[in-house]
C-alpha positions in Angstrom: -35.1 16.8 -26.7 -34.4 13.1 -27.1 -36.4 10.4 -25.9 -35.2 7.9 -23.3 -33.1 5.0 -24.9 -34.1 3.0 -21.8 -37.8 1.8 -20.2 -37.1 2.4 -17.1 -36.2 6.0 -17.5 -39.2 8.4 -15.7 -40.3 11.4 -17.4 -40.7 13.8 -14.3 -42.5 17.4 -14.8 -40.2 18.9 -11.6 -36.8 18.0 -12.9 -38.0 19.0 -16.4 -38.6 22.6 -15.1 -35.6 22.9 -13.7 -33.7 21.8 -16.7 -35.5 24.2 -18.9 -35.1 27.1 -16.6 -31.5 26.4 -16.4 -31.6 26.5 -20.4 -33.4 29.5 -20.5 -31.3 31.4 -17.8 -28.3 29.9 -19.7 -29.5 31.7 -22.7 -30.4 34.7 -21.3 -26.7 35.1 -20.0 -25.4 34.5 -23.4 -27.5 36.7 -24.8 -26.9 39.1 -22.6 -23.0 38.9 -22.7 -23.3 38.8 -26.5 -25.1 41.9 -26.5 -22.8 43.9 -23.8 -19.3 43.0 -25.4 -20.7 43.3 -29.5 -18.6 41.9 -31.9 -15.3 42.5 -33.0 -14.4 43.3 -36.7 -11.2 41.4 -36.1 -9.0 39.2 -34.3 -6.5 41.8 -33.4 -9.5 44.1 -31.7 -10.7 40.7 -29.8 -7.3 40.1 -28.3 -6.8 44.1 -27.4 -10.1 43.9 -25.7 -9.6 40.9 -23.6 -6.0 42.4 -22.4 -7.8 45.6 -21.4 -10.5 43.6 -19.7 -7.8 41.7 -17.9 -5.8 45.3 -17.0 -9.3 46.9 -15.8 -10.1 43.6 -13.5 -6.1 43.7 -12.3 -6.4 47.4 -11.4 -9.7 47.3 -9.6 -8.4 44.2 -7.8 -5.5 46.0 -6.6 -7.3 48.9 -5.8 -10.0 47.6 -3.7 -8.0 44.6 -2.2 -8.1 45.8 1.3 -11.9 47.5 1.3 -13.4 44.7 0.0 -14.2 42.1 2.7 -12.8 38.3 2.3 -16.5 37.2 2.8 -17.2 38.7 -0.6 -14.5 37.8 -2.6 -15.0 34.3 -1.8 -18.6 34.6 -2.5 -17.7 36.0 -6.0 -15.3 33.0 -6.4 -17.0 30.3 -5.6 -21.0 31.5 -6.1 -21.5 30.2 -9.3 -19.7 26.4 -9.1 -21.4 26.0 -5.8 -24.9 27.0 -7.1 -24.6 24.5 -10.2 -23.2 21.6 -7.7 -26.4 22.9 -5.5 -28.9 22.4 -8.2 -27.4 19.0 -9.5 -27.2 17.4 -5.8 -31.0 18.3 -5.5 -31.5 16.6 -8.6 -29.9 13.6 -8.1 -31.3 13.5 -4.2 -34.5 13.9 -5.9 -34.1 11.3 -8.3 -32.9 8.5 -5.5 -35.7 9.6 -2.9 -38.5 10.1 -5.0 -37.8 7.6 -8.3 -35.2 5.4 -6.6 -32.7 5.9 -9.4 -29.3 6.1 -8.3 -26.3 7.2 -10.1 -24.7 3.9 -10.1 -28.0 2.3 -11.2 -28.5 4.8 -14.0 -25.0 3.8 -15.3 -25.9 0.3 -15.3 -23.3 -0.4 -12.6 
């Protein structure tokens, strides 16, 4: 990784572990997606595949609309953004409480 450009930057093992874990999980997710979808031979195949996925998704949503509880749908839609936001908020709080670094201070404002 890059070395800090400012002398007041702190090397923290807990934050480093969370960042490495997020990176590994991201690489695993990307690898899984690439292996599950495979590679297409040309652009037309990619477009056809995406339209097939959209059609299948719309059919599944239409069929299961009345049977899937509202809470499950909300969890699927908001789950990823809320988990990423939660980890980011934890990191900011941790830096503020343990190291005294605020967002405003980190941005030199």
